C-alpha positions in Angstrom: -9.3 -13.0 12.1 -10.8 -10.2 10.1 -10.1 -10.3 6.4 -8.7 -7.2 4.8 -9.3 -6.2 1.2 -6.6 -5.7 -1.4 -6.4 -5.3 -5.2 -4.6 -8.0 -7.2 -1.9 -5.5 -8.0 -1.4 -4.8 -4.3 -1.2 -8.5 -3.5 1.3 -9.0 -6.3 3.5 -6.2 -5.0 3.3 -7.6 -1.4 4.3 -11.1 -2.6 7.1 -9.6 -4.6 8.4 -7.8 -1.5 8.1 -10.9 0.6 10.0 -13.0 -2.0 12.8 -10.3 -2.2 13.2 -10.1 1.6 13.1 -13.8 2.1 15.2 -15.1 -0.8 17.5 -12.2 -1.6 17.9 -9.7 1.2 18.0 -12.4 3.9 21.1 -14.1 2.2 22.8 -10.7 1.6 22.5 -9.8 5.3 23.7 -13.3 6.4 26.8 -12.8 4.2 27.4 -9.3 5.7 27.2 -10.8 9.2 29.7 -13.5 8.3 32.1 -11.0 6.8 31.8 -8.8 9.9 32.5 -11.8 12.2 35.8 -12.3 10.4 36.8 -8.8 11.6 37.1 -10.0 15.1 35.8 -8.6 18.4 32.0 -8.5 18.0 31.4 -6.2 21.0 33.0 -3.2 19.2 32.2 -4.2 15.6 29.9 -1.6 14.1 29.4 -3.5 10.9 28.3 -6.5 12.8 25.8 -4.5 14.9 24.4 -2.8 11.8 24.0 -6.1 10.0 22.3 -7.7 13.0 19.9 -4.7 13.3 19.1 -4.9 9.6 18.5 -8.7 10.0 16.1 -8.1 12.8 14.2 -5.5 10.7 14.1 -7.8 7.7 12.9 -10.8 9.7 10.2 -8.7 11.3 9.0 -7.4 8.0 8.9 -11.0 6.6 6.7 -12.1 9.6 4.5 -9.0 9.2 3.9 -9.8 5.5 3.3 -13.5 6.1 0.7 -12.6 8.8 -0.9 -10.0 6.5 -1.1 -12.4 3.5 -3.2 -14.8 5.6 -5.8 -12.0 6.2 -6.1 -10.6 2.7 -9.0 -11.0 0.3 -8.5 -9.9 -3.3 -11.2 -7.8 -4.8 -11.9 -7.4 -8.4 -12.3 -3.9 -9.8 -15.8 -3.7 -11.4 -15.7 0.1 -11.8 -15.2 -0.1 -15.5 -18.1 -2.5 -15.9 -20.9 -1.0 -13.9 -19.5 2.4 -13.4 -19.7 2.3 -9.6 -16.6 3.3 -7.7 -15.1 0.5 -5.7 -11.7 -0.7 -4.5 -9.3 -0.6 -7.4 -11.3 2.0 -9.4 -9.6 4.8 -11.1 -11.6 8.0 -10.8 -11.4 11.4 -12.4 -12.9 14.2 -10.4 -13.2 18.0 -10.5 -13.2 20.4 -7.6 -12.9 24.2 -7.8 -12.1 24.0 -11.6 -9.2 21.6 -11.0 -9.2 18.0 -12.2 -7.6 15.2 -10.2 -7.3 11.5 -10.7 -7.4 9.0 -7.8 -7.0 5.2 -7.6 -8.9 3.8 -4.7 -6.8 1.1 -2.9 -6.6 -0.6 0.5 -4.6 1.1 3.2 -1.8 -1.4 2.5 -1.4 0.0 -1.0 -1.5 3.8 -0.4 0.9 5.7 -2.5 0.2 9.4 -2.7 2.9 10.1 -5.3 1.0 7.8 -7.7 -2.5 9.1 -6.6 -3.3 5.9 -4.8 -5.6 6.8 -1.9 -7.2 4.6 0.7 -10.8 3.7 0.4 -10.9 4.5 4.2 -9.6 8.0 3.7 -12.1 10.9 3.8 -12.0 11.3 0.0 -12.0 7.5 -0.6 -15.0 7.0 1.7 -16.9 9.8 0.1 -16.3 8.4 -3.4 -17.1 4.7 -2.8 -20.3 3.5 -4.3 -20.8 6.6 -6.5 -20.9 7.0 -10.3 -19.8 9.4 -12.9 -21.9 12.6 -12.8 -22.4 12.3 -9.0 -21.2 15.1 -6.7 -19.8 14.1 -3.3 -19.0 16.2 -0.3 -15.8 15.4 1.5 -15.2 16.6 5.1 -11.6 17.6 5.4 -9.8 19.3 8.3 -9.5 22.4 6.1 -13.2 22.4 5.4 -15.8 20.7 3.2 -14.9 20.1 -0.5 -17.3 19.1 -3.3 -16.0 16.7 -5.9 -17.8 16.1 -9.2 -17.1 12.7 -10.5 -16.2 12.9 -14.2 -15.2 9.4 -15.0 -14.9 6.0 -13.4 -12.7 3.3 -14.9 
């Protein structure tokens, strides 16, 4: 079983999702199934079918999270201490006169809307291990891009 890296924040969110699915959503779905059963013939009961489908999805996600939790290793972000970009580091970069901010996270935590990119993505891989002042070349499908690292925290 290969361990996968995750930040403490990512682990906390995963545990929160697991708790919600197992202790709240599971009971809500069970109540919907019981209400749908009261409507009679289950073979033509759309509410029952939808609730059973949702139950299957919910249970599958619970199992997926439980399996994932067994494989995770939490990494501490040391970027602010030694200045080297690592998992959990927040990085300010500049390319073509435009500044961007990224947070490097594991693939389980990727959230592009909040600038959280995978350490396994082309940009993430290029940034890992570098420090402020370094320039890195990122190979993208649209062509190579040079990023100057402005700040690591």
